[in-house]
matplotlib code that plots the C-alpha trace (Angstrom):
import matplotlib.pyplot as plt

x = [-8.6, -9.3, -8.1, -9.5, -11.7, -14.7, -16.9, -14.1, -15.0, -12.7, -10.2, -11.1, -8.2, -5.1, -3.6, -7.0, -7.0, -4.0, -4.6, -8.7, -9.1, -6.1, -4.7, -1.3, -1.1, 2.3, 6.0, 6.4, 9.0, 6.5, 3.6, 5.9, 6.5, 2.9, 1.5, 4.4, 3.0, -0.7, 1.2, 2.7, 0.2, -2.1, -3.3, 0.1, -0.9, -3.6, -0.6, 0.4, -2.7, -3.4, 0.3, -0.4, -2.7, 0.6, 2.4, -0.3, 0.4, 4.5, 4.7, 7.3, 7.9, 11.1, 9.8, 7.4, 9.8, 12.1, 8.2, 7.6, 10.7, 10.4, 7.3, 8.7, 12.0, 9.8, 7.7, 10.0]
y = [10.4, 8.6, 4.7, 2.4, -0.2, -2.3, -0.9, -0.2, -3.0, -5.2, -7.3, -5.6, -4.2, -5.1, -1.7, 0.1, -2.7, -1.5, 2.0, 1.8, -1.2, -1.7, -4.9, -6.0, -7.6, -6.7, -7.0, -4.2, -2.2, -2.5, -1.1, 2.1, 3.2, 2.6, 5.2, 7.7, 7.6, 7.6, 11.1, 12.6, 12.5, 9.8, 9.3, 8.0, 4.7, 4.2, 4.1, 0.6, -1.4, -4.4, -5.1, -4.9, -8.0, -9.8, -8.3, -9.6, -13.1, -12.8, -12.5, -10.1, -8.3, -6.8, -5.6, -4.3, -2.3, -1.5, 0.5, 2.1, 3.1, 4.7, 6.1, 8.0, 9.5, 10.9, 12.2, 13.6]
z = [0.5, -2.6, -2.6, -5.0, -3.7, -3.9, -1.0, 1.6, 3.7, 5.2, 3.4, 0.2, 0.0, 1.7, 1.9, 3.2, 5.2, 6.9, 6.6, 7.7, 9.8, 11.7, 10.5, 8.8, 5.6, 4.7, 6.6, 8.4, 6.2, 3.3, 6.1, 6.9, 3.3, 2.5, 5.3, 4.7, 1.1, 2.2, 4.9, 1.6, -0.7, -0.9, -4.3, -4.6, -3.7, -6.4, -8.8, -7.2, -9.1, -7.9, -6.4, -3.3, -3.3, -4.3, -1.5, 0.5, -0.4, 0.1, -3.7, -4.8, -1.8, -3.3, -6.1, -4.3, -1.8, -4.8, -6.2, -2.7, -2.7, -6.0, -5.3, -2.0, -3.7, -6.2, -3.7, -1.7]

ax = plt.figure().add_subplot(projection="3d")
ax.plot(x, y, z, "-o")
ax.set_aspect("equal")
plt.show()
């Protein structure tokens, strides 16, 4: 699993916070999509860039849902 992150410590990246540190930085539906993508192919998460940092603060959540659903559709 290769997710881009500064050093893997808690609060460095909201995706690693979710997947590896047991935190819940996103709304439940976004978390479920991220977990599903991780199960399919963890490298898909790298294409999200810095957008998860916006989602963590409640910004652009609808755009995030669309992007994650697009990735899931392509992966399935």
